[in-house]
PAPA-890156 format. One line per 2 residues: number of its first residue (from 1); their letters; for each residue x, y, z of C-alpha. Coordinates in steps of 0.5 Angstrom, whole numbers, plus 500, padded with zeros to 3 digits. Layout:
<nodes>
NUM = a = X/Y/Z | ...
</nodes>
This chain:
<nodes>
1 = xx = 475/496/507 | 469/500/504
3 = xx = 467/497/497 | 461/500/494
5 = xx = 459/495/487 | 457/497/480
7 = xx = 453/493/475 | 454/487/479
9 = xx = 462/488/481 | 465/489/488
11 = xx = 470/494/488 | 476/496/494
13 = xx = 475/504/494 | 483/506/495
15 = xx = 485/512/496 | 493/514/493
17 = xx = 496/520/496 | 501/524/492
19 = xx = 504/531/493 | 500/538/490
21 = xx = 502/540/482 | 499/546/482
23 = xx = 493/543/479 | 496/538/474
25 = xx = 490/534/477 | 493/526/475
27 = xx = 489/522/469 | 492/516/474
29 = xx = 497/514/479 | 504/515/478
31 = xx = 507/508/479 | 512/508/486
33 = xx = 519/505/481 | 523/506/488
35 = xx = 527/501/490 | 526/501/498
37 = xx = 517/500/495 | 516/495/501
39 = xx = 511/491/496 | 515/492/489
41 = xx = 514/496/483 | 506/498/483
43 = xx = 500/503/484 | 499/503/492
45 = xx = 493/507/495 | 491/506/502
47 = xx = 484/503/505 | 485/508/510
49 = xx = 483/516/508 | 486/516/515
51 = xx = 492/513/512 | 493/517/506
53 = xx = 493/523/510 | 499/521/515
55 = xx = 502/518/508 | 501/525/505
57 = xx = 503/530/512 | 511/525/514
59 = xx = 513/524/506 | 509/528/500
61 = xx = 509/535/502 | 516/536/501
63 = xx = 517/540/495 | 515/547/493
65 = xx = 507/549/495 | 508/543/501
67 = xx = 501/540/500 | 499/534/498
69 = xx = 492/531/494 | 490/524/495
71 = xx = 485/522/490 | 480/516/490
73 = xx = 479/509/486 | 474/504/485
75 = xx = 480/498/485 | 479/491/482
77 = xx = 480/485/486 | 478/480/482
79 = xx = 486/477/482 | 490/481/488
81 = xx = 493/477/493 | 488/479/500
83 = xx = 495/476/504 | 491/481/509
85 = xx = 485/476/511 | 485/471/507
87 = xx = 489/465/511 | 491/461/504
89 = xx = 494/468/501 | 498/469/507
91 = xx = 500/463/507 | 502/462/499
93 = xx = 505/469/499 | 510/467/505
95 = xx = 512/461/502 | 514/465/496
97 = xx = 519/471/500 | 521/464/503
99 = xx = 523/461/496 | 526/468/494
101 = xx = 530/468/499 | 532/461/498
103 = xx = 533/461/491 | 539/467/494
105 = xx = 543/464/498 | 544/459/493
107 = xx = 546/464/488 | 550/466/495
109 = xx = 546/475/493 | 544/478/498
111 = xx = 537/478/498 | 535/485/497
113 = xx = 527/488/497 | 528/490/491
115 = xx = 531/483/489 | 525/479/493
117 = xx = 521/482/489 | 523/483/482
119 = xx = 524/475/484 | 517/475/485
121 = xx = 513/480/481 | 518/475/474
123 = xx = 516/468/477 | 510/468/482
125 = xx = 506/474/481 | 505/474/472
127 = xx = 505/467/473 | 500/466/477
129 = xx = 494/471/473 | 497/476/480
131 = xx = 496/484/479 | 495/486/486
133 = xx = 497/485/493 | 493/487/500
135 = xx = 497/487/505 | 498/490/511
137 = xx = 504/492/516 | 506/496/523
139 = xx = 504/503/523 | 509/508/524
141 = xx = 509/516/527 | 517/518/524
143 = xx = 515/525/527 | 513/522/533
145 = xx = 506/527/531 | 500/526/537
147 = xx = 495/526/533 | 496/520/530
149 = xx = 490/513/531 | 495/509/531
151 = xx = 492/506/537 | 489/508/543
153 = xx = 491/501/547 | 498/502/551
155 = xx = 502/497/554 | 502/498/561
157 = xx = 504/503/565 | 512/501/565
159 = xx = 511/501/558 | 506/508/555
161 = xx = 511/509/549 | 510/501/545
163 = xx = 502/500/543 | 497/494/542
165 = xx = 496/496/534 | 489/493/533
167 = xx = 489/499/528 | 491/496/521
169 = xx = 495/500/516 | 492/496/509
171 = xx = 495/498/504 | 494/495/496
173 = xx = 499/495/491 | 496/494/484
175 = xx = 501/492/478 | 496/493/473
177 = xx = 493/500/471 | 485/497/468
179 = xx = 485/494/475 | 484/501/477
181 = xx = 477/504/476 | 474/511/476
183 = xx = 480/515/479 | 480/521/481
185 = xx = 481/528/486 | 478/527/493
187 = xx = 481/532/497 | 485/537/494
189 = xx = 492/541/496 | 492/538/503
191 = xx = 497/542/508 | 500/539/515
</nodes>
């Protein structure tokens, strides 16, 4: 992760991808409220610009103009749950998800992604002062584009379509806008 220090404080540099809006540039990120937002409702950033570009190419070029913008910001990680690089945070995160699953099982309710994250936000994150989450997942390539740098290591000669994913795809969800500083346009009107 790239960092910048300002006034003695360290920030993570994050990249936010949005569909291009005909020169109506954002002053702050657009909060994702989708029911399939994998870390719940919040403002999403990539720590690697390459993944921000992939996200734009795969999910943000729909619409009238067929292009996307990438914004850059300094993210104050002081109260983030770092489930990628901090072992203790990872095990907290895992146990909280398991607690949420148990809670819904006891109630005989299904435990959807949205339900789990709403439960965690209402019962853990706010109570513990967590203002964001750093997490990584396995890369996807939904359109099988060959220019992707998720991994250059194939599993074996027999399994050439399976890869060793050594390049983490790290994303940050920020729950509070006050943890996002110097939000600005970085790359304008990118095309596929």
